[in-house]
N, C-alpha and C positions, 0 to 999 in steps of 0.2 A: 506495500498498500505505499502509496505517495499521498504528501499531504500537502495543503496550501490553508493560505487561510481565508479565503472568499467560500461563503457558501455557495451551494450546486446552485440556487437560482442566478448567481452574479456571476457564472464560470465562464460565458460569453465575454466578461471584461475584461477579463485576462488576455493580456498583448496575444497575438498570435504565435508571435515567435515564445514567449517564454512558455506558450501550453502545448507547440509543438517539440521544445524542451525535454519538458516533463513527460509525453506522453513517448516520447522517443526512449527513456528512461525506466521504461514502464518492462516488468519480466512477467511471465503467464501468470496469468489470475493474481495480477496487479491491474488497478485501476485509481486515477484521481480523487482520491476523497475527501470532503471536507468535513470542517470541524462540527460544523453542524447534522451533518451524515452521523460520523465517529460517534457523537453526543443521543442522538435519537436513538442509534443503535445499541447501546450502553442502558441506557434507561428500558429499553422494553424488551428484547432478547432474555435479561433473567427473570423475566415475567410470563414470560409465553411462548410457545413452539418456534422452529424459527419459521417455518411453513406462514405462520401467523404476522410471526415480526414480520417477513418480507413484503404482506398484504400492506401493513400497516406504513411502513418506509416510502412502499409508491404510492401512496395514499397521499401522504404526507409532502414528500416532493413531486408530485402529480406525474410521475412515469406512468409510462406503457408501452408495448413493443418490445423493438430495439435496446430502446433505453431504458427499463424498466430493471431494478434491483432481482438478481437469483438467488433463490434460496442456498443452493448450493454454494455460493461465492459470498451470500453471510454468512454461512457456520465457518469456510473458510477463511474469511477477516476476525471473525469472534474468536476461533481457535487461536491461529496466528498471534492476535494479541494477548490473550489471556496468556499464551503461554511467555511473550515477551516480559509481562508484566511478574510475572514469575521471576524470570530471569532478572531482572531488575533488582526483586527484592531479594534476592540469595546472593548477587554483584554487591548488596549494599551491607547483608547482613556478616557476608566472610570481612568485607572491608572493614568494617566496624569489629569483630570480633581479631584480626590481625592486631590490633592497637590495644584488646585484653590482657595482660601478664597470667600468662601462666594458662590460655586459653586456646585451643586449636580453632581452626576455622569453622569447624563444624559445631562449636560449643561446647565439646570436649573437656575436661579437666587434662593440660599437661600437667604442669608443675604447681601445686597446690600451695606449695611457698608463696607463690607468689600473686594471690589471693589475696586483696586490703581486707586489715581486722572487721573492719567494717560491714563485710558481706559474711565474712567467716563467725563474726560474732556480734551480729546486730545490736543494737542499743537504741532502739525507739525515746525520742522524749520524755512519753506519759508510761513508759513502760515501769510496769510493778510487778512483783514477785509474791508467792508465797502466803502465809498471813493477810499483807494489806491486798492482793486479789479477793482473798474472801470477804475482809471485810465490805469490801468496794461494791461485791453483787452479794452483801449480806442483807439486804432488804429485799431486793428481789429474790432471792433465792425463797428467804422464809416466804413470804406472800406467798411461792406458787406453792410452797408444802403445804400450808394451812387448810388442815381435814383430811387429806391426805394418809395412804398403809405406807411406810417406812421401801416398801420396796418400790412405790411409784414416787417418790418424792425424790428431788436434787439431791445425793449425797457424795457426789462419786470427786472427792475431794482434786484428784487428777485431772480428773474431766474440765475441773471450775479453772485451776490452772490454767487450761491447755487454752482460754476463752479468751478473744484478746479483748484488753480496755478499751482501744478507739480505734474503730475500722481506716480512721483517716492516717494512722502507722500503719497500713497491711496490704500489699499487694494482692489480689486475689485472683485466680488462674484457675479458668474451668477449660477441662478437656473431655474432647467426644469424638466420636467416630462416627459415621453414617457409610453405609451400602449404597452402591445404585448398581445397577444388571451392569455384567459389562458385556461388549459387544465384540465377539471373536472377532478377530483382526483379519483373520485369511478364514471362507470356507469353500472346502470341497464341495464337491457333487450329493446334495444330500447331507449334509454338513450340518450339524447341530451347533446354536449359541453353548459354548460351555458355560457351567455352574457360578463361575466364580464372581464374585462380585470386585467392583470398582468402588476401596476403602478410602475416602476424606477426612482428614483428619480438619478439625476445627479446634481453636482453641480461643478462647476471648479470655482479655485480660482487663484487670479493673482495676484503679488505686483514684485517690484523689485530685490525681490531675484530668484524669477523664479515663476513656475504653476503646480498645483497640481487639480486632479480633485478626486473626492469622488461619492459614488454611494451606494446606498442600496433599498430595496423594499419599505421600510416603510420610511414616512419621517420623520419623529420624529428620525429613529434612523440614516436617514443620516444627520440631523442638528446636534444629537450628537456627529456626525465623524467631521463635520463641527467648531462646540465650543473647539473640543479637537486640532483641526490642527490651529487653530487661536491662542489660548493660549502656544499651546508646541513652535509655532516659532512666541511668541512678536507679531504678527502681529496687536494685538488691541490699544499696545503701541505708542502711538501719531501719528498714524495716522488718516486719514478719510477713512470710511467705505462705499464703495455702492456698491448696488445691482443692477441687472438688471435682470426684469424678463417679461414674456410676458403677466403681467397683474392680471394673475391666482387667484383669491382670496385666496383659500388654499395657496401658498405660503406667500403674503402680511401677511395672520394670524400668519403664522406657523413663519416668522422675525418680528414681531410683541412682540411674543410672547417670545424668544430667546433673543432679544436685547433693549427692549424697553424701560428696566430699567440699563439696562446694559453701553449703549453707544450712543454716537451720529450715526444716518447714514442718508443715502438717499437713496431713493429704485426711481428706474426709470423703468418708462416702455418704454422699448425699439423702437425705430423708424418703426422698420421693421413691430412688430405686432400691432403697431398703424395704419399705413399706411394699414395693411392686414384686419383689424376689417373694415376700415372706407372704403374701395373696397367694403368689403362683402355686408355692411346697403345701401351704396350707390350707388350699381348695381339695389336692390331692390325699393330705393326709384327713382328713378331718371327716367325720360324719355327723347325723344330727340333722335336727330343725334350722331353720335357716336363725332362726334367734338366737339358738344353742351357737351356734356357727361364727356369730354375730358379734355375741357376749365375750368367747374364746378369743376372738381377735381385738376386741375392743381393750382388753384388760392384759394382753401381750402387748399391743401400743404405748399403754402408759405406759410399762417400765420400758421399751424400747427407747420413745420420746421424753425421757428421764436418764438414757444414756448407764440405763443398769442392764449391763449384758449377763453376768450374772445371777439374778433376780429373775430374769426372761427365759434362758436357759431354765434352771429350776423350774420354771413354771412349766414348761413345755414338756420335761419329762416327770411332773408330777399330774398331768393329764389322765382323766379318768379312762381306762381300756374304752367302755362303750361309745366315747365318742372318737375313737382313734380306728377309719378305715383301714390306711396304708401306713405301717409303721415304720417302713425304710425311708419314705416320706418327709414323717415326721423326724428320722433320725437325719435325714439331709437337711432338715431345717436347723434342728441343732446346732449342726456340724457346721452349718453357714454362719451360725451366729457365732462360734468359737472361730472360725478365721475371719473372721471380720471385726474383731476385737477391736485391734488397734486403730480401727480406722471409722468408729461408732464416734458421734461427736455429743454433747450433752443438748439435744435439739431446741428442749424446755430453754434454756436457758438462755439460748441465742435468740429463740421466738421472743422473748421475754425485757432481753433488751433491743431487740428491730435489729441482729443482723442475720445475715444471709445462711439458711440451713439448706444448699441444694446448687449442681449445677445448672439450673435454669439456664443461665445466659448462655451458656456455651449449648443450648439444647433448641435455643431459640435460634441463636445466631445457624445450627445447624440445618433447621430450617427454612428460613431463609436464603440461606446460601447456596444450598444443595438439595434438599429433601421435595422441597416444596414446588419447586423445578423441573429434578432427575426423575424424581422417585414417584410415576406414573404408570399405568398396567402397559404394556409392550412396547414401553421404553429402553432403551440399549444403551450405551458408551462406552465409547475408545476410554483409554486412563490419557489422551491429551484431548481430547470433547468435555469430560465430564469436568480435568481440573481446569483447563482455561477457564469455562463460566464460574466453577467457584472463584476462582483469583478476580478475577470482574467483579461480580455481584460484590464480594467483599471488600472489594476495593468502591467498591459506591456506597457501602455502610458505614466502613472509614471515612467518607467524606473526599474522598482525595478524587473523583471521577474525573474532574474539570482541570487538575492540576498535573494528571497523567496524559488527558487529552491534549492540551496545549504545549505543555513543555515538557511531557514526558521523564516528569518527577515526582517520587512518592515522598510524602514526609514523614514516615514511619512514627509518629509522634501521637499521644494520646490525642484522642477526639473528647472536647469534654461531652459528658454524657448529658443525653435531651432528658432522663426521669435520673432519681436518685437510686440506683440498682443493688445498691450495698445490704437491702433487709427483703433483697428477692426470694 
């Protein structure tokens, strides 16, 4: 694509000799393209199919016949532009990481001794610990516990101590993956599309400066972008780092790989996925009337909501056998709680304080950037096509579309939040 600063309607005003030079420089599948056309493409394509987008473009620019936009040309342009966005993001990330002592261009630690102390041992100005933290939350805890049984009360001192005092001193990172159907690159006679998915990783970062969304097909590449963003914006210096996820093992492993030797962090299993998983397992494990099963779930949730895993496990182990339909599924639920013990928070305290309990920002970003456009019946995607479209949509979400279209620049800085998501 060769770009110029004239809109399509004014293309005839370009001197013939200039237009001729532009046209002669074109390669196959390249066209003279205006800023206005590219802006409309970035606006329309993430929200609807390429076929409908083409119809909108032709109507907007009064194109028909040989002058009409073609669906295949539009798709080629979007894929090419999305790949360029991704390439610029990674070039920027590598340049940032090259300047960070002890960190490689991929974001991995090469020499832990080179990491600044304000990252390895952060000390936010409002930070307090131990009994001071207990005293800070004492009134909130006392009010919540009033009238509740011991097993449903906020009482785990470690979880209380792990709760942040001031969200403004924190950086919240929500990570999620979404898979869309993969389009087989080459099909022989009668060949079938394979069952593999194209997995897009979406990372949402939120801090007092604002928010930003990163995406990539490869999780390692997404984490490289994350590391560069955190270092470039000094978001690891004297800040508490909190990760939210759905509990997926691959996400947990990646966080450990990149951050375990870098800085302290907390990883939280968000409440939605904890509750969802318990619902799935117990729906197969329990029997009895709807009211009885509802009461069992409610009693269990009260304990989990307060972060009392031991009490929750004890309750499940003590269930009357007449309410158990499948003991294996009940055992799976108990084992699941045991595995996730370290990542369960005191959700009740966090809610009372108005803090976040979920990875909802990443889930929402995933829906906007990938799922709402790419997860429909009959759709299948190449790795290049899916990743490119996700990159263009993320660019728009970060408010950088026009900067990219006019100057081919990406600021790579937090965008002020349209609303306060700290308590999402």
